Each structure stands twice: as structure tokens, then as C-alpha cells.
Phi, psi and omega in degrees: 000129181257131181242154177298133178096354179165194181257131186242152175210152179226137175233141176210178179222148177208164179162171180230150180199160177287338179247151181300141178254145176301138181277119179270145179296143169274140187225129170242150183211139177231128172271117182292161182302330180297336180082000181238013181220132172242132178229162180172199181224151177202198178291143179306132175069010175287151178265123182256134183233138175245133179235148175222124182055038177081001180248138176287126180247351177189148173220154176202156177254128180295150179283183180297337178269002179086355182277148179214158174224130180243124174266119182278169185283347179194178174281131176251105184213033181229034177077021181290147177261115181255140181244125183240139177215161179229143178236127179271182185294339177270011180064021172281134185255135177292165168297147179292141176245124180253136174234129174262120180293148176294152178258102178239017185249126176289158175310135187282344181214152176205118177243158182203148177209142178267126182289170184297336180282355180061018181230002183228129175247129179236160178173202180215153179198199178292139178304134177081357179289150176267121181258130179236140176245126182238150176223122182054038176083000180247134178286125181246001177181146178206160178197171175251131181295146180290175180299333178267005177090350180284153179212164178214122179246122175265121183279170185287343177194176175280139179242119183213037181230035177073023181295148180251115180264149168248128181241132176229158175231131179237132179279181185295337179273358178091005177284129187242145174287163167291151182295136169264147182255137176224129184252127177286152177292154177253099179241019184253126177290157175308140185283343180209152177223118181266145177249135181240000000 
């Protein structure tokens, strides 16, 4: 469920049995656009916990009205999966609520090097990013980075006349790095010599 102002999720529990079941807190959660605040509602005075990659990154106690606000340790805006749960005074735990943060962050790094054959560019960036090599505004090679972030782009020919390449990396959400510049070596003699 998407809510104005952020990403929202709701968790609750239901079921039937011949014996009474412990009542688990109902929990709603919204990740604000800033990426560093989660707010919502649950049972009054329940303790709400947010985890990322198995680590607790924030806790808060809901007020008497059940409302809570959690300040996270940083901005989450790179597709991170956050897990939220609530525990009431009877130690009953809510169903887990998962929120996936929006991905608005470009790959944080991009390296590049031209191989000795002058036709292959290698480097590293974010895993799964699409790397494009352009010359004079035209794409002359592209590839998808491996799971470890390494990549290899084979160009359409060998370049050895001082050409200036622009290299970019774009993640799955379409966020792109600024272009990096790579200059090919100039080992080519002038193609013509006029006599006057």
C-alpha cells in the first residue's frame, strides 16, 4: 500500500482456535520521503523496532494513542529492505512489516581503464548496473556489471588516436552516475600530409 508522504505497510494477525490466542499488536508503518524517519501506529505503549540486515537501527515506544516516530541512523534511499515489528507489554510480537526504501541513489563508484588492446574497457561499479561507453555522443559499447561489481566492455574497434570516452553507470532504478572521462592513447600518425 502506497501512502502520500512515503512508503506504507501494515501487518496484523488473525485466526481461529478452540483455545484463546495471545493478541498480537497491529502495526502500520510509513517511511517518510526523507528516508530517515518511520512513523505509524500500533498498540499503546508497545515497543517498535526497525532492523536492517539483521541489525537494530532504531527503537521507539508508542504513545498512549498508539502513535510512534522512529528516527533512523541515516537516510535509506537505495532500495534497502527494512523490517519493523512491535512488542506489547505482554511480550506479544506483531507480524513483521517489511518496507523497501525507494532507490533514488546513483551508483556510488565507477572506475575504468582501457586495456592494452585499446578495444576493451574494464572497471568496477554497483552490482547489476548498466555501464555505457560513449564517444562524441554515440554509445559504442555497453554491458551489465557482475554480482561483484566488475565489468568489461568490448568496443566496436580499437581506439588509438587520442579519443575521449565518456563512461556512465546506471542502476536498475535508472539512477545514473555523472560521466567519467577516459582518453585513449595517441599512437596514430597523421593520416595525410599535404605538400605546398
